[in-house]
C-alpha positions as a Markdown table, in Angstrom:
| # | Residue | x | y | z |
|---|---|---|---|---|
| 1 | Unk | -17.5 | -12.9 | 7.6 |
| 2 | Unk | -13.8 | -13.0 | 6.6 |
| 3 | Unk | -11.2 | -13.4 | 9.1 |
| 4 | Unk | -9.6 | -9.9 | 10.1 |
| 5 | Unk | -6.3 | -9.3 | 8.5 |
| 6 | Unk | -3.2 | -9.0 | 10.6 |
| 7 | Unk | -2.7 | -5.4 | 12.0 |
| 8 | Unk | 0.3 | -3.3 | 12.4 |
| 9 | Unk | 0.4 | -0.3 | 14.9 |
| 10 | Unk | 2.9 | 2.6 | 13.9 |
| 11 | Unk | 3.7 | 4.9 | 16.8 |
| 12 | Unk | 4.7 | 8.7 | 16.6 |
| 13 | Unk | 7.8 | 10.4 | 16.6 |
| 14 | Unk | 10.0 | 9.8 | 19.8 |
| 15 | Unk | 7.6 | 6.8 | 20.8 |
| 16 | Unk | 10.0 | 4.0 | 20.3 |
| 17 | Unk | 12.8 | 3.0 | 22.7 |
| 18 | Unk | 16.3 | 3.3 | 21.2 |
| 19 | Unk | 19.0 | 0.9 | 22.2 |
| 20 | Unk | 22.7 | 0.9 | 21.6 |
| 21 | Unk | 23.9 | -2.5 | 20.6 |
| 22 | Unk | 27.5 | -1.7 | 20.3 |
| 23 | Unk | 28.2 | -2.6 | 24.1 |
| 24 | Unk | 28.2 | -6.3 | 24.8 |
| 25 | Unk | 25.3 | -5.7 | 27.1 |
| 26 | Unk | 23.1 | -3.3 | 25.0 |
| 27 | Unk | 22.1 | -0.1 | 26.7 |
| 28 | Unk | 18.8 | 1.8 | 26.5 |
| 29 | Unk | 19.7 | 5.3 | 25.3 |
| 30 | Unk | 16.0 | 6.6 | 24.9 |
| 31 | Unk | 13.0 | 5.5 | 26.9 |
| 32 | Unk | 10.0 | 7.0 | 28.6 |
| 33 | Unk | 11.9 | 8.2 | 31.7 |
| 34 | Unk | 15.6 | 8.1 | 30.2 |
| 35 | Unk | 16.8 | 10.2 | 27.3 |
| 36 | Unk | 20.5 | 10.4 | 26.3 |
| 37 | Unk | 20.6 | 13.3 | 23.9 |
| 38 | Unk | 24.4 | 13.2 | 23.4 |
| 39 | Unk | 24.3 | 9.5 | 22.1 |
| 40 | Unk | 21.0 | 9.9 | 20.1 |
| 41 | Unk | 22.3 | 12.9 | 18.0 |
| 42 | Unk | 23.1 | 12.2 | 14.4 |
| 43 | Unk | 26.4 | 12.7 | 12.7 |
| 44 | Unk | 26.4 | 15.8 | 10.5 |
| 45 | Unk | 28.6 | 13.9 | 8.0 |
| 46 | Unk | 26.2 | 11.2 | 7.6 |
| 47 | Unk | 22.7 | 11.2 | 9.1 |
| 48 | Unk | 22.3 | 7.6 | 9.0 |
| 49 | Unk | 24.7 | 7.2 | 12.0 |
| 50 | Unk | 25.3 | 8.8 | 15.4 |
| 51 | Unk | 27.7 | 11.6 | 16.2 |
| 52 | Unk | 29.3 | 9.7 | 18.8 |
| 53 | Unk | 31.0 | 6.7 | 17.3 |
| 54 | Unk | 31.4 | 3.6 | 17.7 |
| 55 | Unk | 27.9 | 3.0 | 18.2 |
| 56 | Unk | 24.8 | 0.8 | 16.7 |
| 57 | Unk | 21.7 | 2.4 | 17.7 |
| 58 | Unk | 18.3 | 0.4 | 16.7 |
| 59 | Unk | 14.7 | 0.7 | 17.9 |
| 60 | Unk | 13.5 | -1.5 | 20.6 |
| 61 | Unk | 9.8 | -1.4 | 21.9 |
| 62 | Unk | 7.1 | 1.2 | 21.5 |
| 63 | Unk | 6.1 | 3.3 | 24.5 |
| 64 | Unk | 3.8 | 1.1 | 26.5 |
| 65 | Unk | 2.1 | 4.2 | 28.2 |
| 66 | Unk | 0.6 | 5.3 | 24.9 |
| 67 | Unk | 0.0 | 2.1 | 23.0 |
| 68 | Unk | -0.3 | -0.9 | 25.4 |
| 69 | Unk | -4.1 | -0.5 | 25.7 |
| 70 | Unk | -4.5 | 0.1 | 22.0 |
| 71 | Unk | -2.6 | -3.0 | 20.9 |
| 72 | Unk | -4.1 | -5.3 | 23.7 |
| 73 | Unk | -7.7 | -4.2 | 22.9 |
| 74 | Unk | -7.1 | -4.9 | 19.2 |
| 75 | Unk | -5.8 | -8.2 | 20.0 |
| 76 | Unk | -8.7 | -9.0 | 22.1 |
| 77 | Unk | -11.5 | -7.6 | 20.1 |
| 78 | Unk | -10.6 | -8.4 | 16.5 |
| 79 | Unk | -10.7 | -12.0 | 17.2 |
| 80 | Unk | -14.1 | -13.8 | 16.8 |
| 81 | Unk | -13.3 | -16.6 | 19.5 |
| 82 | Unk | -10.9 | -17.1 | 22.3 |
| 83 | Unk | -8.8 | -19.4 | 20.3 |
| 84 | Unk | -9.0 | -17.4 | 17.0 |
| 85 | Unk | -5.9 | -15.2 | 17.5 |
| 86 | Unk | -5.8 | -12.1 | 15.2 |
| 87 | Unk | -2.0 | -10.8 | 15.2 |
| 88 | Unk | -1.4 | -7.2 | 15.9 |
| 89 | Unk | 2.1 | -6.1 | 15.7 |
| 90 | Unk | 3.6 | -2.8 | 17.0 |
| 91 | Unk | 6.2 | -1.4 | 14.5 |
| 92 | Unk | 8.9 | 0.3 | 16.6 |
| 93 | Unk | 11.2 | 2.2 | 14.4 |
| 94 | Unk | 14.2 | 4.8 | 14.5 |
| 95 | Unk | 12.0 | 7.9 | 14.5 |
| 96 | Unk | 15.2 | 10.2 | 14.0 |
| 97 | Unk | 15.6 | 9.1 | 10.2 |
| 98 | Unk | 14.0 | 10.8 | 7.1 |
| 99 | Unk | 10.6 | 9.3 | 6.6 |
| 100 | Unk | 11.5 | 7.5 | 3.1 |
| 101 | Unk | 14.1 | 5.6 | 5.1 |
| 102 | Unk | 11.5 | 4.4 | 7.6 |
| 103 | Unk | 9.0 | 3.6 | 4.9 |
| 104 | Unk | 11.6 | 1.2 | 3.3 |
| 105 | Unk | 12.1 | -0.5 | 6.8 |
| 106 | Unk | 8.4 | -0.6 | 7.1 |
| 107 | Unk | 7.8 | -2.3 | 3.8 |
| 108 | Unk | 10.2 | -5.0 | 4.9 |
| 109 | Unk | 8.2 | -5.3 | 8.1 |
| 110 | Unk | 5.0 | -5.7 | 6.3 |
| 111 | Unk | 6.4 | -8.7 | 4.3 |
| 112 | Unk | 7.7 | -10.3 | 7.5 |
| 113 | Unk | 4.1 | -10.0 | 9.1 |
| 114 | Unk | 2.4 | -11.5 | 6.1 |
| 115 | Unk | 5.0 | -14.3 | 6.0 |
| 116 | Unk | 4.3 | -14.9 | 9.6 |
| 117 | Unk | 0.6 | -14.9 | 9.4 |
| 118 | Unk | 0.7 | -17.4 | 6.5 |
| 119 | Unk | 2.3 | -20.0 | 9.1 |
| 120 | Unk | -0.5 | -19.6 | 11.6 |
| 121 | Unk | -3.0 | -22.5 | 11.5 |
| 122 | Unk | -6.1 | -20.3 | 11.9 |
| 123 | Unk | -5.2 | -18.4 | 8.7 |
| 124 | Unk | -3.8 | -21.3 | 6.7 |
| 125 | Unk | -4.4 | -21.9 | 3.7 |
| 126 | Unk | -7.1 | -19.1 | 3.0 |
| 127 | Unk | -4.9 | -16.1 | 3.9 |
| 128 | Unk | -2.0 | -17.1 | 1.4 |
| 129 | Unk | -4.6 | -16.6 | -1.4 |
| 130 | Unk | -4.9 | -12.9 | -1.0 |
| 131 | Unk | -2.6 | -11.9 | 2.0 |
| 132 | Unk | -3.2 | -8.2 | 3.2 |
| 133 | Unk | -2.5 | -6.1 | 6.2 |
| 134 | Unk | -4.5 | -3.4 | 8.2 |
| 135 | Unk | -2.5 | -0.4 | 9.4 |
| 136 | Unk | -3.0 | 1.8 | 12.3 |
| 137 | Unk | -0.9 | 5.0 | 12.6 |
| 138 | Unk | -0.8 | 7.5 | 15.5 |
| 139 | Unk | 0.8 | 11.0 | 14.9 |
| 140 | Unk | 3.9 | 10.7 | 12.6 |
| 141 | Unk | 3.0 | 7.0 | 12.2 |
| 142 | Unk | 0.2 | 8.1 | 10.0 |
| 143 | Unk | 2.7 | 10.0 | 7.8 |
| 144 | Unk | 4.8 | 6.7 | 7.6 |
| 145 | Unk | 1.8 | 4.9 | 6.5 |
| 146 | Unk | 0.8 | 7.6 | 3.9 |
| 147 | Unk | 4.3 | 7.6 | 2.5 |
| 148 | Unk | 4.4 | 3.8 | 2.2 |
| 149 | Unk | 1.0 | 3.8 | 0.4 |
| 150 | Unk | 2.3 | 6.2 | -2.1 |
| 151 | Unk | 5.6 | 4.5 | -2.5 |
| 152 | Unk | 4.5 | 0.8 | -2.9 |
| 153 | Unk | 1.0 | 1.2 | -4.2 |
| 154 | Unk | -0.7 | -2.1 | -4.9 |
| 155 | Unk | 2.6 | -3.9 | -3.9 |
| 156 | Unk | 1.8 | -2.9 | -0.3 |
| 157 | Unk | -1.2 | -5.2 | -0.2 |
| 158 | Unk | -3.2 | -3.1 | 2.3 |
| 159 | Unk | -6.7 | -3.7 | 3.2 |
| 160 | Unk | -7.7 | -0.8 | 5.7 |
| 161 | Unk | -6.0 | 2.1 | 7.2 |
| 162 | Unk | -6.6 | 4.1 | 10.4 |
| 163 | Unk | -4.8 | 7.4 | 11.1 |
| 164 | Unk | -5.2 | 9.1 | 14.6 |
| 165 | Unk | -4.2 | 12.7 | 15.1 |
| 166 | Unk | -1.6 | 12.7 | 12.2 |
| 167 | Unk | 0.1 | 16.0 | 11.2 |
| 168 | Unk | -0.3 | 15.6 | 7.4 |
| 169 | Unk | 0.2 | 19.4 | 7.0 |
| 170 | Unk | 2.5 | 19.7 | 10.0 |
| 171 | Unk | 2.5 | 21.2 | 13.5 |
| 172 | Unk | 4.0 | 24.4 | 14.9 |
| 173 | Unk | 5.4 | 22.3 | 17.8 |
| 174 | Unk | 7.9 | 20.9 | 15.4 |
| 175 | Unk | 9.1 | 24.6 | 14.9 |
| 176 | Unk | 9.4 | 25.2 | 18.7 |
| 177 | Unk | 11.3 | 21.9 | 19.1 |
| 178 | Unk | 13.9 | 23.0 | 16.6 |
| 179 | Unk | 14.0 | 26.6 | 17.6 |
| 180 | Unk | 13.9 | 26.2 | 21.5 |
| 181 | Unk | 14.1 | 22.5 | 22.3 |
| 182 | Unk | 10.8 | 22.4 | 24.0 |
| 183 | Unk | 7.4 | 21.5 | 22.6 |
| 184 | Unk | 4.5 | 19.2 | 22.9 |
| 185 | Unk | 5.9 | 16.6 | 20.6 |
| 186 | Unk | 7.4 | 14.1 | 22.9 |
| 187 | Unk | 8.6 | 15.1 | 26.5 |
| 188 | Unk | 9.9 | 18.2 | 28.0 |
| 189 | Unk | 13.5 | 17.8 | 29.2 |
| 190 | Unk | 16.3 | 20.4 | 29.3 |
| 191 | Unk | 16.0 | 22.6 | 26.3 |
| 192 | Unk | 19.5 | 23.3 | 25.1 |
| 193 | Unk | 20.2 | 19.5 | 24.7 |
| 194 | Unk | 17.0 | 18.6 | 23.1 |
| 195 | Unk | 17.4 | 21.6 | 20.7 |
| 196 | Unk | 20.7 | 20.6 | 19.6 |
| 197 | Unk | 19.4 | 16.9 | 18.8 |
| 198 | Unk | 16.4 | 18.2 | 17.2 |
| 199 | Unk | 18.3 | 20.3 | 14.6 |
| 200 | Unk | 20.1 | 17.2 | 13.5 |
| 201 | Unk | 16.8 | 15.0 | 13.4 |
| 202 | Unk | 15.7 | 14.6 | 9.9 |
| 203 | Unk | 12.2 | 13.2 | 10.7 |
| 204 | Unk | 11.4 | 16.5 | 12.7 |
| 205 | Unk | 11.7 | 18.6 | 9.5 |
| 206 | Unk | 8.8 | 16.5 | 7.9 |
| 207 | Unk | 6.5 | 17.9 | 10.5 |
| 208 | Unk | 6.8 | 21.5 | 9.6 |
| 209 | Unk | 3.4 | 23.1 | 9.1 |
| 210 | Unk | 2.4 | 24.0 | 5.4 |
| 211 | Unk | -1.3 | 25.1 | 5.6 |
| 212 | Unk | -2.8 | 28.2 | 4.7 |
| 213 | Unk | -3.3 | 31.1 | 7.0 |
| 214 | Unk | -1.2 | 29.4 | 9.8 |
| 215 | Unk | 2.1 | 31.2 | 9.0 |
| 216 | Unk | 1.9 | 34.9 | 9.3 |
| 217 | Unk | 5.1 | 36.5 | 7.7 |
| 218 | Unk | 6.4 | 40.2 | 7.6 |
| 219 | Unk | 7.2 | 41.4 | 4.3 |
| 220 | Unk | 10.7 | 41.0 | 3.0 |
| 221 | Unk | 10.9 | 37.3 | 4.2 |
| 222 | Unk | 10.2 | 33.8 | 2.6 |
| 223 | Unk | 6.7 | 32.6 | 3.2 |
| 224 | Unk | 7.5 | 28.8 | 3.8 |
| 225 | Unk | 9.1 | 27.0 | 6.7 |
| 226 | Unk | 10.8 | 24.7 | 4.0 |
| 227 | Unk | 12.8 | 27.9 | 3.0 |
| 228 | Unk | 16.1 | 28.1 | 4.9 |
| 229 | Unk | 15.9 | 31.9 | 4.5 |
| 230 | Unk | 12.9 | 32.0 | 7.0 |
| 231 | Unk | 14.9 | 30.6 | 9.9 |
| 232 | Unk | 17.0 | 32.3 | 12.5 |
| 233 | Unk | 20.7 | 31.9 | 11.9 |
| 234 | Unk | 21.3 | 30.0 | 15.2 |
| 235 | Unk | 20.0 | 26.9 | 13.6 |
| 236 | Unk | 23.1 | 26.8 | 11.2 |
| 237 | Unk | 25.3 | 27.8 | 14.0 |
| 238 | Unk | 24.4 | 24.9 | 15.9 |
| 239 | Unk | 25.0 | 22.4 | 13.1 |
| 240 | Unk | 28.2 | 24.1 | 12.5 |
| 241 | Unk | 29.4 | 23.6 | 15.9 |
| 242 | Unk | 28.5 | 19.8 | 15.6 |
| 243 | Unk | 30.5 | 19.7 | 12.4 |
| 244 | Unk | 33.5 | 21.3 | 14.2 |
| 245 | Unk | 33.2 | 18.8 | 17.1 |
| 246 | Unk | 32.4 | 15.6 | 15.4 |
| 247 | Unk | 33.0 | 16.1 | 11.4 |
| 248 | Unk | 35.5 | 13.8 | 10.0 |
| 249 | Unk | 37.8 | 16.5 | 8.5 |
| 250 | Unk | 39.1 | 18.5 | 11.6 |
| 251 | Unk | 41.1 | 20.8 | 9.0 |
| 252 | Unk | 38.1 | 22.7 | 7.7 |
| 253 | Unk | 38.1 | 26.5 | 8.1 |
| 254 | Unk | 35.3 | 28.4 | 9.8 |
| 255 | Unk | 34.0 | 29.4 | 6.4 |
| 256 | Unk | 34.0 | 25.9 | 5.1 |
| 257 | Unk | 32.1 | 24.8 | 8.1 |
| 258 | Unk | 29.5 | 27.3 | 7.8 |
| 259 | Unk | 29.1 | 26.4 | 4.3 |
| 260 | Unk | 28.6 | 22.7 | 5.1 |
| 261 | Unk | 26.2 | 23.6 | 7.9 |
| 262 | Unk | 24.0 | 25.8 | 5.7 |
| 263 | Unk | 24.0 | 23.1 | 2.9 |
| 264 | Unk | 22.9 | 20.3 | 5.3 |
| 265 | Unk | 20.1 | 22.5 | 6.9 |
| 266 | Unk | 19.0 | 23.3 | 3.3 |
| 267 | Unk | 19.0 | 19.8 | 2.3 |
| 268 | Unk | 17.0 | 18.7 | 5.4 |
| 269 | Unk | 14.3 | 21.1 | 4.6 |
| 270 | Unk | 14.3 | 20.3 | 0.9 |
| 271 | Unk | 13.9 | 16.5 | 1.6 |
| 272 | Unk | 11.0 | 17.3 | 3.9 |
| 273 | Unk | 9.5 | 19.5 | 1.5 |
| 274 | Unk | 9.5 | 16.8 | -1.3 |
| 275 | Unk | 8.0 | 14.2 | 1.1 |
| 276 | Unk | 5.2 | 16.7 | 1.9 |
| 277 | Unk | 4.5 | 17.1 | -1.8 |
| 278 | Unk | 4.4 | 13.4 | -2.2 |
| 279 | Unk | 1.8 | 13.1 | 0.5 |
| 280 | Unk | -0.2 | 16.0 | -0.9 |
| 281 | Unk | -0.5 | 14.2 | -4.2 |
| 282 | Unk | -1.2 | 10.8 | -2.9 |
| 283 | Unk | -3.5 | 8.9 | -5.0 |
| 284 | Unk | -5.3 | 6.0 | -2.9 |
| 285 | Unk | -6.5 | 4.4 | -6.1 |
| 286 | Unk | -2.9 | 3.8 | -7.0 |
| 287 | Unk | -2.7 | 1.5 | -4.1 |
| 288 | Unk | -6.2 | -0.2 | -4.7 |
| 289 | Unk | -7.9 | 1.8 | -2.0 |
| 290 | Unk | -10.6 | 4.3 | -1.6 |
| 291 | Unk | -11.6 | 6.9 | 1.0 |
| 292 | Unk | -13.8 | 4.3 | 2.3 |
| 293 | Unk | -10.8 | 2.2 | 3.4 |
| 294 | Unk | -9.1 | 4.9 | 5.4 |
| 295 | Unk | -10.6 | 6.2 | 8.9 |
| 296 | Unk | -9.0 | 9.5 | 9.7 |
| 297 | Unk | -9.5 | 10.7 | 13.2 |
| 298 | Unk | -8.6 | 14.3 | 14.4 |
| 299 | Unk | -8.4 | 15.4 | 17.9 |
| 300 | Unk | -10.0 | 18.6 | 18.8 |
| 301 | Unk | -11.2 | 20.9 | 21.6 |
| 302 | Unk | -7.8 | 21.3 | 23.1 |
| 303 | Unk | -5.8 | 24.5 | 23.2 |
| 304 | Unk | -3.4 | 24.4 | 20.4 |
| 305 | Unk | -0.9 | 26.6 | 18.6 |
| 306 | Unk | -2.7 | 27.4 | 15.5 |
| 307 | Unk | -0.4 | 30.2 | 14.0 |
| 308 | Unk | 3.0 | 31.6 | 14.0 |
| 309 | Unk | 4.1 | 35.2 | 13.4 |
| 310 | Unk | 7.6 | 35.6 | 11.8 |
| 311 | Unk | 8.8 | 39.1 | 12.3 |
| 312 | Unk | 11.3 | 41.0 | 10.1 |
| 313 | Unk | 13.6 | 42.5 | 12.5 |
| 314 | Unk | 16.3 | 44.3 | 10.6 |
| 315 | Unk | 16.1 | 42.0 | 7.6 |
| 316 | Unk | 16.3 | 38.8 | 9.8 |
| 317 | Unk | 13.6 | 36.5 | 10.7 |
| 318 | Unk | 12.4 | 36.3 | 14.4 |
| 319 | Unk | 9.8 | 33.9 | 15.6 |
| 320 | Unk | 7.2 | 35.3 | 17.8 |
| 321 | Unk | 5.7 | 32.5 | 19.9 |
| 322 | Unk | 2.8 | 34.5 | 21.4 |
| 323 | Unk | 0.2 | 32.9 | 23.7 |
| 324 | Unk | -2.5 | 34.5 | 21.7 |
| 325 | Unk | -1.7 | 32.3 | 18.9 |
| 326 | Unk | -2.8 | 29.3 | 20.9 |
| 327 | Unk | -6.7 | 28.7 | 20.5 |
| 328 | Unk | -9.5 | 26.4 | 21.0 |
| 329 | Unk | -12.7 | 27.7 | 19.5 |
| 330 | Unk | -14.3 | 24.4 | 18.9 |
| 331 | Unk | -17.3 | 25.4 | 20.9 |
| 332 | Unk | -17.1 | 29.1 | 20.8 |
| 333 | Unk | -16.4 | 30.0 | 17.2 |
| 334 | Unk | -19.5 | 31.6 | 15.4 |
| 335 | Unk | -18.5 | 30.3 | 12.0 |
| 336 | Unk | -16.8 | 27.1 | 10.6 |
| 337 | Unk | -13.7 | 28.7 | 10.0 |
| 338 | Unk | -13.4 | 30.0 | 13.5 |
| 339 | Unk | -14.3 | 26.5 | 14.9 |
| 340 | Unk | -11.6 | 25.2 | 12.9 |
| 341 | Unk | -9.1 | 27.2 | 15.3 |
| 342 | Unk | -8.5 | 24.3 | 17.4 |
| 343 | Unk | -6.6 | 20.9 | 17.7 |
| 344 | Unk | -5.4 | 18.2 | 19.9 |
| 345 | Unk | -2.9 | 20.3 | 22.0 |
| 346 | Unk | -0.1 | 19.4 | 19.5 |
| 347 | Unk | -1.5 | 19.2 | 16.1 |
| 348 | Unk | -3.8 | 22.0 | 14.8 |
| 349 | Unk | -6.9 | 21.1 | 13.0 |
| 350 | Unk | -5.7 | 22.6 | 9.7 |
| 351 | Unk | -2.3 | 20.6 | 10.3 |
| 352 | Unk | -4.2 | 17.4 | 10.5 |
| 353 | Unk | -6.2 | 17.6 | 7.3 |
| 354 | Unk | -5.1 | 15.1 | 4.6 |
| 355 | Unk | -5.4 | 16.3 | 1.0 |
| 356 | Unk | -6.1 | 12.8 | -0.3 |
| 357 | Unk | -9.3 | 12.3 | 1.7 |
| 358 | Unk | -12.7 | 14.2 | 1.5 |
| 359 | Unk | -13.4 | 16.7 | 4.3 |
| 360 | Unk | -16.7 | 15.2 | 4.7 |
| 361 | Unk | -15.2 | 11.7 | 5.6 |
| 362 | Unk | -13.2 | 13.0 | 8.6 |
| 363 | Unk | -14.0 | 12.1 | 12.2 |
| 364 | Unk | -13.3 | 14.3 | 15.2 |
| 365 | Unk | -13.0 | 13.4 | 18.8 |
| 366 | Unk | -12.6 | 15.6 | 22.0 |
| 367 | Unk | -11.3 | 14.8 | 25.4 |
| 368 | Unk | -15.0 | 14.4 | 26.4 |
| 369 | Unk | -15.1 | 11.3 | 24.4 |
| 370 | Unk | -13.3 | 9.4 | 27.1 |
| 371 | Unk | -15.5 | 7.1 | 29.2 |
| 372 | Unk | -16.6 | 7.7 | 32.8 |
| 373 | Unk | -14.0 | 5.1 | 33.9 |
| 374 | Unk | -11.2 | 6.5 | 32.0 |
| 375 | Unk | -10.2 | 8.5 | 34.9 |
| 376 | Unk | -6.4 | 8.2 | 34.5 |
| 377 | Unk | -6.6 | 9.0 | 30.8 |
| 378 | Unk | -8.6 | 12.2 | 31.6 |
| 379 | Unk | -5.9 | 13.2 | 34.0 |
| 380 | Unk | -3.1 | 12.4 | 31.6 |
| 381 | Unk | -4.9 | 14.7 | 29.0 |
| 382 | Unk | -5.3 | 17.5 | 31.3 |
| 383 | Unk | -1.6 | 17.5 | 32.5 |
| 384 | Unk | 0.3 | 15.9 | 29.6 |
| 385 | Unk | -1.9 | 16.8 | 26.4 |
| 386 | Unk | -4.6 | 15.1 | 24.3 |
| 387 | Unk | -2.5 | 14.2 | 21.5 |
| 388 | Unk | -0.2 | 11.7 | 23.2 |
| 389 | Unk | -2.8 | 9.8 | 25.1 |
| 390 | Unk | -5.5 | 9.9 | 22.3 |
| 391 | Unk | -4.7 | 6.3 | 21.4 |
| 392 | Unk | -6.0 | 5.1 | 24.7 |
| 393 | Unk | -9.5 | 6.3 | 24.2 |
| 394 | Unk | -11.7 | 3.1 | 24.7 |
| 395 | Unk | -14.4 | 4.4 | 22.3 |
| 396 | Unk | -11.8 | 4.9 | 19.6 |
| 397 | Unk | -10.6 | 1.2 | 20.2 |
| 398 | Unk | -14.3 | 0.2 | 19.3 |
| 399 | Unk | -14.4 | 2.3 | 16.5 |
| 400 | Unk | -11.1 | 1.0 | 14.9 |
| 401 | Unk | -12.4 | -2.6 | 15.4 |
| 402 | Unk | -15.5 | -1.7 | 13.4 |
| 403 | Unk | -13.7 | 0.0 | 10.5 |
| 404 | Unk | -11.3 | -3.0 | 10.4 |
| 405 | Unk | -14.0 | -5.7 | 10.6 |
| 406 | Unk | -17.2 | -4.2 | 9.2 |
| 407 | Unk | -19.0 | -5.2 | 12.4 |
| 408 | Unk | -22.2 | -3.3 | 13.3 |
| 409 | Unk | -22.7 | -1.2 | 16.2 |
| 410 | Unk | -25.5 | -3.1 | 18.1 |
| 411 | Unk | -25.0 | -1.2 | 21.2 |
| 412 | Unk | -24.6 | 2.3 | 19.9 |
| 413 | Unk | -21.1 | 2.7 | 21.7 |
| 414 | Unk | -19.2 | 4.2 | 18.8 |
| 415 | Unk | -19.5 | 7.7 | 17.5 |
| 416 | Unk | -17.8 | 10.8 | 16.1 |
| 417 | Unk | -18.0 | 14.4 | 15.9 |
| 418 | Unk | -18.7 | 16.3 | 12.5 |
| 419 | Unk | -16.0 | 18.4 | 11.0 |
| 420 | Unk | -16.8 | 22.3 | 11.2 |
| 421 | Unk | -19.3 | 23.2 | 8.4 |
| 422 | Unk | -20.5 | 19.7 | 7.6 |
| 423 | Unk | -24.0 | 18.9 | 8.1 |
| 424 | Unk | -25.2 | 15.4 | 9.4 |
| 425 | Unk | -26.9 | 14.7 | 6.0 |
| 426 | Unk | -23.4 | 15.4 | 4.2 |
| 427 | Unk | -21.2 | 13.5 | 6.9 |
| 428 | Unk | -19.8 | 10.6 | 5.2 |
| 429 | Unk | -17.2 | 8.6 | 7.6 |
| 430 | Unk | -15.9 | 5.3 | 6.3 |
| 431 | Unk | -17.6 | 3.5 | 9.3 |
| 432 | Unk | -21.3 | 2.8 | 8.4 |
| 433 | Unk | -24.1 | 4.1 | 10.6 |
| 434 | Unk | -21.7 | 6.0 | 12.8 |
| 435 | Unk | -23.5 | 8.1 | 15.4 |
| 436 | Unk | -22.8 | 11.8 | 15.1 |
| 437 | Unk | -22.5 | 13.3 | 18.6 |
| 438 | Unk | -22.3 | 16.9 | 19.7 |
């Protein structure tokens, strides 16, 4: 059996530490327990840099609480012997930036991983003949990978891909984050500061939902969240206030500030819409891949916001975040369509469906798939959400290893749950002989 390729783990949004390297002693401004929103917000005149200058903020490490187990398990189980190291690299990145900018940085990182692997004795010289990498992405990390596959094609030198709970068609939690500052994307700090930072975070707009039936809009309003006319005026007001406080031209009138803010908001939505269209048109064959090379895992059986009603109030949009629009009909739905009204607590089932993969190839997992001894992860799922802790699932670690290596399941300890409406005879996951459960 061929030696496993080096693997890169790409985390989700907000899941990389950020450090300001401008001070002589660099300071962490974003971590699990510390978040400095004022220093993290981007500049309205140039979203490549921070509003508070001078600064030089760069990514640091990934969140250990979500990814340590995954990375360490892959490092241990991908190898064939104790001394046969298989490199598994985390890819921390500045999750605030547009996804196209992150894709470019990721492309450079892939080349670095390949070059470093060529220098490993147990890979030399065979690896140099056909160097490739395996990619594992959680949440927005799956979107980064999909965009990279689309942009770099065969030049990306990709062997196998795994995506875990990735919002390929978006999540309503992104809408809530921009609108109110609190959601299940990331953590739950004071809403006003997070709301202000969110409205100037390009990557967040890439997570806007675009699936059918999820958005219920009153007559007289646009029917897409990528249209600025569907948003409440307070979004542009907040951006305008940042322009007034931090813009490089303090002489602008209120009208000019409002115009700049509206244009910036429209640009953020337009760039996100273009990226979504790219992913919707992704052709795996262009990158030398097929559906058999991509394991797509969706989290289900957790109460998730599956729809949003936008009311027309005197000609202006009003987002109605009703509790009734949160649902989990995974077990109770009497039709496949109703069973699809579920998700992982953050990403609805419909928002996790990639257009570039067959529906029959998808693998679903539930909180019940945690093992008996994963008590801490079960508790974290109950109180912190299934989406964020899903990468810690031991069964998924084994499933990922099987996908990346092609190893058989001699002990029957990997499984998956079928997408609603797919029978056992039609289910075609990319991992051979995967046991259907439930």
